[in-house]
Phi, psi and omega in degrees: 000326182289342180281341187299314180299322180294316179297318179298318180296319180296319179297321180293322178295321181294329183258005180294145179295141179288142180252004178263124180299143177279163178297323178298318179295321182289330179279338180293153180296134181297154175251120184254138171289160182293135176277005181233146178211155178259010179208153174265128178194171171249139185208099179286128179218185170251133181298143176280352173273114185299330179293311179295318182301320181287320180293323184260020188302326184264008184245170178269088181281117184259128185289330179288314179296324178288330174297321176296318178298323179295316178298319179293319180297317180292322176296323178295313181298318183274005179061028176269344186220138172255020173061038174290153181308322181290330176287326176295314179301317180299318179295323178299312182293319181296328179277352178090036178237120190259002188257150178288148177259158178251339182219146168217133178224150178227151177216151174224131179228172177294156180302127178080003181280151179299151175302140181294156180299326180297328178291311181295325177293321178296316179300319181299330182274352179287124179300143180297335181277348181278153172281132179245129170249121184214129176217159165238137180231148184255126174249176181293340184243012178157179174262129183252128177249137174229129179236135178232144178227134177229128173260096186278123182277321179219139180265125182266004180078186181279137178227139180285153174272338184224137180217166179270153177303134180090352178290165178241127178269126185261133172245121176292159180298132174223081184310132181094351181250166177218159177240135175247128181239134174245125181280168177300338179270357180094003177290145182248144173223137180225124180222151177277162181248037174296335175219170181303139180233144175242129179249118180279127181267088189261008176227141176283152178123202184264119173260144180240127182240143178221129177250127180231150172237112192059239179260358185274135177285125177266309181202154175211136183195149173266151174234135185254119185258119184051037182211134179286129178303132181290149176259352176260188179250150178288323184271154177237150180294132183252155171291143178295127181292145182264352180207167179296319179296320178295321179298316180295319180294314179295322180293323176300313179297321180297314179291326176293325175296321178296316179299324179296322178299324181269011176075026180253150177286162182295153172298140173271124183289139181229123184297322181292319178292325178295316178296321179294323178297320176296324178295322179296324177301324181278326182235093191293344184277353181296129181260168176298323179294322176301315180296315181299317181296317182292324185262001179072035181257166178287116183294339181281343180232032173239128187232149172243122176244148183210142177209158177213130184197168179291334182228162179296317183292326177293323178295313179297325180298323178301322182279315187299322184257025171257113183306324183290344177271348185297322180303323180278315183295328184252016177298142187302311176225140183199150170258158186210162172220133183242144173215148183214159172217152178251117185225119174051046177078008179240154179252122179250122185237137171241131179236127173248129184231138177225133178242158180301000000 
């Protein structure tokens, strides 16, 4: 009688489904989840690609996060994307994933080739509680793998990407968290989530929402009111600047292009603000109020923006998708001064903006 459990266990091991993809499965064309969605949500599923399903069998494979990985893989194959962080963020939102990721890895192998050992080792280290986005996509010169990992601290539930004017966006109670909303006109609203909150969408256009717990980012996402969500990116890849002055000039043009997308007139250049921006580069403690006081400007409508990144577009991305920067970036009319420096392969930009 004591032998029966052992025999049963051996029989079960013998009949357990294999988790190693077959050669036939690896040679078959990959199945990709959609890189587009009309809602933000988390949704654990099993991949319809048997190779991915077997490799990720013990993990939380999320179809939205994997949709973002699919979009990135196709952009990589078609040479439309070099997988910059701002391009990753864009792919996340288009696929309907509102949470920040902590890891991204890519691999390329010959068509039909087994996943590399580095991929399987990486998968093994992904926590079971983390959301995993994983796809393989086939290009003319090989199979492309993209992996994304997100450790979600708080779940905000499902949120639409598109709504009608006058609708109310609902946030469930998340004690200890708060939501910051930026309207298409740049107006800001900040409320805590100790209880359920409703945000009335009373302007058409792009609204930007950010959920934070203390200083940690929980989720960030745009909602489009009476507007079809764009499938392209607002930012465009820029040539690497060869000097600090070129960086400031290119960054000015980049932000003016962004303002044009949002139906705003270009920033008016101001020599005093430009000189003040250079001063801020030298003395980092200078605040927007200090600048306003010195130049006789309204301190309530004078802003200091700052970013640092390897590329101009990555730097602009930091500002554009920060709700607190929207009042200055989307002000109807404004004067500005830009200054930049190139340090250790990174571009550091200071922008001073003043509105009437």
